[in-house]
N, CA, C and O atoms as a GROMACS GRO file, in nm:
protein
  328
    1MET      N    1   0.023  -2.214   0.858
    1MET     CA    2  -0.052  -2.118   0.936
    1MET      C    3  -0.063  -1.989   0.855
    1MET      O    4   0.037  -1.941   0.802
    2THR      N    5  -0.183  -1.934   0.846
    2THR     CA    6  -0.203  -1.811   0.771
    2THR      C    7  -0.247  -1.700   0.865
    2THR      O    8  -0.309  -1.725   0.968
    3ASN      N    9  -0.216  -1.580   0.828
    3ASN     CA   10  -0.258  -1.462   0.902
    3ASN      C   11  -0.398  -1.426   0.856
    3ASN      O   12  -0.421  -1.407   0.737
    4ARG      N   13  -0.494  -1.416   0.948
    4ARG     CA   14  -0.632  -1.387   0.909
    4ARG      C   15  -0.645  -1.251   0.844
    4ARG      O   16  -0.738  -1.229   0.766
    5ASP      N   17  -0.555  -1.157   0.874
    5ASP     CA   18  -0.563  -1.023   0.816
    5ASP      C   19  -0.497  -1.015   0.680
    5ASP      O   20  -0.508  -0.913   0.612
    6GLU      N   21  -0.429  -1.121   0.639
    6GLU     CA   22  -0.360  -1.120   0.510
    6GLU      C   23  -0.460  -1.131   0.396
    6GLU      O   24  -0.552  -1.213   0.401
    7PRO      N   25  -0.442  -1.047   0.292
    7PRO     CA   26  -0.535  -1.055   0.179
    7PRO      C   27  -0.534  -1.193   0.115
    7PRO      O   28  -0.429  -1.257   0.106
    8LYS      N   29  -0.650  -1.239   0.071
    8LYS     CA   30  -0.659  -1.371   0.008
    8LYS      C   31  -0.609  -1.368  -0.137
    8LYS      O   32  -0.568  -1.471  -0.189
    9SER      N   33  -0.613  -1.254  -0.200
    9SER     CA   34  -0.572  -1.241  -0.339
    9SER      C   35  -0.420  -1.230  -0.350
    9SER      O   36  -0.357  -1.153  -0.276
   10ALA      N   37  -0.362  -1.306  -0.441
   10ALA     CA   38  -0.218  -1.298  -0.464
   10ALA      C   39  -0.179  -1.160  -0.513
   10ALA      O   40  -0.071  -1.110  -0.481
   11VAL      N   41  -0.265  -1.097  -0.590
   11VAL     CA   42  -0.237  -0.962  -0.640
   11VAL      C   43  -0.229  -0.864  -0.524
   11VAL      O   44  -0.138  -0.781  -0.519
   12LEU      N   45  -0.323  -0.872  -0.432
   12LEU     CA   46  -0.322  -0.781  -0.318
   12LEU      C   47  -0.205  -0.809  -0.224
   12LEU      O   48  -0.144  -0.716  -0.172
   13ARG      N   49  -0.174  -0.936  -0.203
   13ARG     CA   50  -0.056  -0.971  -0.120
   13ARG      C   51   0.070  -0.914  -0.182
   13ARG      O   52   0.155  -0.858  -0.112
   14SER      N   53   0.082  -0.929  -0.313
   14SER     CA   54   0.200  -0.879  -0.384
   14SER      C   55   0.210  -0.727  -0.374
   14SER      O   56   0.318  -0.674  -0.348
   15ALA      N   57   0.099  -0.657  -0.393
   15ALA     CA   58   0.099  -0.512  -0.384
   15ALA      C   59   0.140  -0.466  -0.244
   15ALA      O   60   0.223  -0.376  -0.230
   16ALA      N   61   0.083  -0.527  -0.142
   16ALA     CA   62   0.118  -0.491  -0.004
   16ALA      C   63   0.265  -0.519   0.024
   16ALA      O   64   0.332  -0.438   0.089
   17HIS      N   65   0.316  -0.631  -0.024
   17HIS     CA   66   0.456  -0.666  -0.004
   17HIS      C   67   0.549  -0.566  -0.074
   17HIS      O   68   0.648  -0.522  -0.016
   18MET      N   69   0.517  -0.530  -0.197
   18MET     CA   70   0.601  -0.436  -0.272
   18MET      C   71   0.605  -0.300  -0.204
   18MET      O   72   0.711  -0.238  -0.193
   19VAL      N   73   0.491  -0.252  -0.157
   19VAL     CA   74   0.485  -0.123  -0.089
   19VAL      C   75   0.563  -0.129   0.042
   19VAL      O   76   0.641  -0.039   0.072
   20SER      N   77   0.543  -0.234   0.120
   20SER     CA   78   0.615  -0.250   0.247
   20SER      C   79   0.765  -0.253   0.225
   20SER      O   80   0.841  -0.186   0.295
   21SER      N   81   0.809  -0.330   0.128
   21SER     CA   82   0.952  -0.343   0.099
   21SER      C   83   1.013  -0.209   0.059
   21SER      O   84   1.120  -0.172   0.107
   22LEU      N   85   0.944  -0.136  -0.028
   22LEU     CA   86   0.995  -0.006  -0.072
   22LEU      C   87   1.008   0.089   0.047
   22LEU      O   88   1.110   0.156   0.062
   23LEU      N   89   0.905   0.096   0.130
   23LEU     CA   90   0.909   0.188   0.244
   23LEU      C   91   1.020   0.150   0.341
   23LEU      O   92   1.090   0.238   0.392
   24ARG      N   93   1.036   0.023   0.368
   24ARG     CA   94   1.143  -0.020   0.461
   24ARG      C   95   1.281   0.010   0.404
   24ARG      O   96   1.371   0.050   0.479
   25ARG      N   97   1.299  -0.009   0.272
   25ARG     CA   98   1.428   0.024   0.210
   25ARG      C   99   1.461   0.172   0.224
   25ARG      O  100   1.578   0.210   0.226
   26HIS      N  101   1.359   0.254   0.233
   26HIS     CA  102   1.380   0.398   0.247
   26HIS      C  103   1.364   0.442   0.392
   26HIS      O  104   1.343   0.560   0.420
   27GLU      N  105   1.374   0.347   0.484
   27GLU     CA  106   1.379   0.370   0.629
   27GLU      C  107   1.252   0.433   0.687
   27GLU      O  108   1.259   0.515   0.778
   28PHE      N  109   1.137   0.394   0.632
   28PHE     CA  110   1.009   0.429   0.693
   28PHE      C  111   0.968   0.313   0.782
   28PHE      O  112   0.972   0.197   0.740
   29SER      N  113   0.930   0.343   0.906
   29SER     CA  114   0.884   0.240   0.999
   29SER      C  115   0.733   0.231   0.994
   29SER      O  116   0.663   0.332   1.005
   30LEU      N  117   0.682   0.110   0.979
   30LEU     CA  118   0.538   0.087   0.971
   30LEU      C  119   0.480   0.063   1.109
   30LEU      O  120   0.536  -0.013   1.188
   31ALA      N  121   0.368   0.128   1.138
   31ALA     CA  122   0.296   0.105   1.263
   31ALA      C  123   0.207  -0.018   1.254
   31ALA      O  124   0.181  -0.085   1.354
   32LYS      N  125   0.160  -0.047   1.132
   32LYS     CA  126   0.073  -0.161   1.105
   32LYS      C  127   0.112  -0.218   0.970
   32LYS      O  128   0.173  -0.148   0.889
   33PRO      N  129   0.077  -0.344   0.942
   33PRO     CA  130   0.101  -0.398   0.808
   33PRO      C  131   0.027  -0.316   0.702
   33PRO      O  132  -0.082  -0.264   0.727
   34VAL      N  133   0.086  -0.306   0.585
   34VAL     CA  134   0.023  -0.236   0.473
   34VAL      C  135  -0.103  -0.311   0.432
   34VAL      O  136  -0.103  -0.434   0.423
   35GLU      N  137  -0.210  -0.237   0.407
   35GLU     CA  138  -0.335  -0.296   0.361
   35GLU      C  139  -0.355  -0.262   0.214
   35GLU      O  140  -0.337  -0.148   0.173
   36ALA      N  141  -0.393  -0.360   0.136
   36ALA     CA  142  -0.422  -0.339  -0.007
   36ALA      C  143  -0.560  -0.394  -0.036
   36ALA      O  144  -0.599  -0.499   0.017
   37ARG      N  145  -0.635  -0.324  -0.119
   37ARG     CA  146  -0.769  -0.369  -0.156
   37ARG      C  147  -0.798  -0.324  -0.299
   37ARG      O  148  -0.739  -0.227  -0.348
   38PHE      N  149  -0.887  -0.393  -0.364
   38PHE     CA  150  -0.928  -0.353  -0.498
   38PHE      C  151  -1.022  -0.234  -0.488
   38PHE      O  152  -1.113  -0.231  -0.405
   39ARG      N  153  -1.000  -0.137  -0.572
   39ARG     CA  154  -1.094  -0.026  -0.586
   39ARG      C  155  -1.196  -0.070  -0.689
   39ARG      O  156  -1.161  -0.136  -0.787
   40THR      N  157  -1.320  -0.034  -0.668
   40THR     CA  158  -1.423  -0.075  -0.764
   40THR      C  159  -1.508   0.044  -0.804
   40THR      O  160  -1.522   0.141  -0.730
   41ASN      N  161  -1.564   0.034  -0.922
   41ASN     CA  162  -1.663   0.129  -0.970
   41ASN      C  163  -1.774   0.048  -1.033
   41ASN      O  164  -1.779  -0.074  -1.017
   42GLU      N  165  -1.863   0.113  -1.105
   42GLU     CA  166  -1.977   0.041  -1.163
   42GLU      C  167  -1.936  -0.063  -1.266
   42GLU      O  168  -2.016  -0.150  -1.301
   43HIS      N  169  -1.813  -0.056  -1.317
   43HIS     CA  170  -1.765  -0.151  -1.418
   43HIS      C  171  -1.677  -0.261  -1.359
   43HIS      O  172  -1.625  -0.345  -1.433
   44GLY      N  173  -1.659  -0.262  -1.228
   44GLY     CA  174  -1.575  -0.364  -1.164
   44GLY      C  175  -1.450  -0.302  -1.105
   44GLY      O  176  -1.452  -0.187  -1.059
   45SER      N  177  -1.340  -0.377  -1.106
   45SER     CA  178  -1.216  -0.330  -1.046
   45SER      C  179  -1.158  -0.214  -1.126
   45SER      O  180  -1.156  -0.216  -1.249
   46SER      N  181  -1.112  -0.112  -1.054
   46SER     CA  182  -1.053   0.003  -1.121
   46SER      C  183  -0.914   0.034  -1.067
   46SER      O  184  -0.866   0.147  -1.078
   47GLY      N  185  -0.849  -0.066  -1.010
   47GLY     CA  186  -0.714  -0.047  -0.958
   47GLY      C  187  -0.702  -0.099  -0.816
   47GLY      O  188  -0.791  -0.167  -0.765
   48ILE      N  189  -0.590  -0.065  -0.755
   48ILE     CA  190  -0.562  -0.111  -0.619
   48ILE      C  191  -0.542   0.012  -0.531
   48ILE      O  192  -0.472   0.106  -0.568
   49ALA      N  193  -0.603   0.009  -0.413
   49ALA     CA  194  -0.585   0.113  -0.313
   49ALA      C  195  -0.500   0.056  -0.201
   49ALA      O  196  -0.516  -0.060  -0.162
   50VAL      N  197  -0.409   0.137  -0.150
   50VAL     CA  198  -0.317   0.093  -0.045
   50VAL      C  199  -0.328   0.188   0.074
   50VAL      O  200  -0.332   0.310   0.057
   51THR      N  201  -0.334   0.132   0.194
   51THR     CA  202  -0.336   0.211   0.317
   51THR      C  203  -0.210   0.179   0.396
   51THR      O  204  -0.178   0.063   0.420
   52VAL      N  205  -0.140   0.285   0.437
   52VAL     CA  206  -0.014   0.271   0.511
   52VAL      C  207  -0.027   0.352   0.640
   52VAL      O  208  -0.068   0.467   0.638
   53LYS      N  209   0.010   0.291   0.751
   53LYS     CA  210   0.016   0.360   0.880
   53LYS      C  211   0.161   0.360   0.925
   53LYS      O  212   0.220   0.254   0.949
   54LEU      N  213   0.219   0.479   0.935
   54LEU     CA  214   0.359   0.493   0.974
   54LEU      C  215   0.371   0.513   1.124
   54LEU      O  216   0.280   0.565   1.189
   55ARG      N  217   0.485   0.473   1.179
   55ARG     CA  218   0.511   0.501   1.322
   55ARG      C  219   0.526   0.651   1.345
   55ARG      O  220   0.488   0.702   1.450
   56ASP      N  221   0.581   0.720   1.246
   56ASP     CA  222   0.597   0.864   1.255
   56ASP      C  223   0.512   0.930   1.146
   56ASP      O  224   0.557   0.945   1.033
   57PRO      N  225   0.388   0.968   1.179
   57PRO     CA  226   0.298   1.023   1.079
   57PRO      C  227   0.348   1.154   1.017
   57PRO      O  228   0.297   1.196   0.913
   58ARG      N  229   0.446   1.218   1.079
   58ARG     CA  230   0.502   1.340   1.021
   58ARG      C  231   0.573   1.311   0.890
   58ARG      O  232   0.596   1.403   0.811
   59ARG      N  233   0.607   1.186   0.864
   59ARG     CA  234   0.675   1.147   0.741
   59ARG      C  235   0.578   1.100   0.632
   59ARG      O  236   0.621   1.051   0.528
   60ALA      N  237   0.448   1.114   0.657
   60ALA     CA  238   0.347   1.065   0.563
   60ALA      C  239   0.359   1.129   0.425
   60ALA      O  240   0.346   1.060   0.324
   61GLY      N  241   0.384   1.258   0.419
   61GLY     CA  242   0.397   1.326   0.290
   61GLY      C  243   0.512   1.271   0.207
   61GLY      O  244   0.498   1.249   0.087
   62ALA      N  245   0.625   1.249   0.273
   62ALA     CA  246   0.742   1.194   0.203
   62ALA      C  247   0.716   1.051   0.157
   62ALA      O  248   0.755   1.012   0.047
   63ALA      N  249   0.649   0.972   0.242
   63ALA     CA  250   0.618   0.833   0.204
   63ALA      C  251   0.521   0.829   0.086
   63ALA      O  252   0.539   0.750  -0.006
   64ARG      N  253   0.420   0.915   0.090
   64ARG     CA  254   0.322   0.919  -0.019
   64ARG      C  255   0.390   0.960  -0.149
   64ARG      O  256   0.364   0.901  -0.254
   65ALA      N  257   0.477   1.060  -0.144
   65ALA     CA  258   0.549   1.104  -0.264
   65ALA      C  259   0.633   0.991  -0.322
   65ALA      O  260   0.638   0.972  -0.444
   66LEU      N  261   0.700   0.916  -0.236
   66LEU     CA  262   0.780   0.802  -0.281
   66LEU      C  263   0.692   0.697  -0.349
   66LEU      O  264   0.727   0.645  -0.455
   67LEU      N  265   0.578   0.667  -0.289
   67LEU     CA  266   0.488   0.566  -0.346
   67LEU      C  267   0.431   0.611  -0.480
   67LEU      O  268   0.423   0.531  -0.574
   68VAL      N  269   0.393   0.736  -0.491
   68VAL     CA  270   0.340   0.786  -0.618
   68VAL      C  271   0.448   0.783  -0.724
   68VAL      O  272   0.423   0.745  -0.839
   69GLN      N  273   0.569   0.823  -0.686
   69GLN     CA  274   0.681   0.820  -0.782
   69GLN      C  275   0.708   0.678  -0.831
   69GLN      O  276   0.730   0.657  -0.950
   70GLN      N  277   0.706   0.582  -0.741
   70GLN     CA  278   0.740   0.444  -0.775
   70GLN      C  279   0.626   0.370  -0.843
   70GLN      O  280   0.649   0.297  -0.940
   71PHE      N  281   0.504   0.387  -0.794
   71PHE     CA  282   0.393   0.303  -0.838
   71PHE      C  283   0.280   0.377  -0.907
   71PHE      O  284   0.196   0.313  -0.970
   72GLY      N  285   0.275   0.508  -0.900
   72GLY     CA  286   0.165   0.583  -0.959
   72GLY      C  287   0.150   0.550  -1.107
   72GLY      O  288   0.247   0.554  -1.183
   73GLY      N  289   0.029   0.517  -1.147
   73GLY     CA  290   0.004   0.480  -1.285
   73GLY      C  291   0.032   0.335  -1.316
   73GLY      O  292   0.012   0.291  -1.429
   74GLY      N  293   0.079   0.259  -1.218
   74GLY     CA  294   0.112   0.119  -1.243
   74GLY      C  295   0.016   0.021  -1.180
   74GLY      O  296   0.055  -0.090  -1.145
   75GLY      N  297  -0.109   0.060  -1.165
   75GLY     CA  298  -0.208  -0.031  -1.108
   75GLY      C  299  -0.237   0.001  -0.962
   75GLY      O  300  -0.352  -0.002  -0.920
   76VAL      N  301  -0.132   0.031  -0.884
   76VAL     CA  302  -0.153   0.077  -0.747
   76VAL      C  303  -0.163   0.228  -0.760
   76VAL      O  304  -0.062   0.296  -0.778
   77ASP      N  305  -0.285   0.280  -0.749
   77ASP     CA  306  -0.304   0.418  -0.785
   77ASP      C  307  -0.378   0.504  -0.682
   77ASP      O  308  -0.411   0.619  -0.709
   78ASP      N  309  -0.402   0.448  -0.565
   78ASP     CA  310  -0.471   0.524  -0.461
   78ASP      C  311  -0.398   0.495  -0.330
   78ASP      O  312  -0.403   0.384  -0.278
   79PHE      N  313  -0.330   0.597  -0.278
   79PHE     CA  314  -0.247   0.580  -0.157
   79PHE      C  315  -0.302   0.662  -0.042
   79PHE      O  316  -0.320   0.783  -0.054
   80GLU      N  317  -0.329   0.596   0.068
   80GLU     CA  318  -0.368   0.664   0.192
   80GLU      C  319  -0.254   0.641   0.290
   80GLU      O  320  -0.228   0.527   0.330
   81VAL      N  321  -0.185   0.747   0.327
   81VAL     CA  322  -0.068   0.734   0.415
   81VAL      C  323  -0.088   0.822   0.536
   81VAL      O  324  -0.117   0.941   0.523
   82ALA      N  325  -0.073   0.764   0.654
   82ALA     CA  326  -0.086   0.841   0.779
   82ALA      C  327   0.022   0.796   0.875
   82ALA      O  328   0.031   0.848   0.987
   0.00000   0.00000   0.00000
């Protein structure tokens, strides 16, 4: 059985899993599953964008800082955290 909202790409599944795991290890509660998608420009894929919805949006700044520190420059390079 597969989740219809789960990304079909192994790369996107892996990115979403890594972000979710990191946030949970640092005691951030997710309101929704992490979403990952390829960013594109006129030349094709230009990285991975991740969207995170926290149960406590007041912690969004801290979560974003953690994600940039851990993953910034490593392919996952666009973080939307709320």
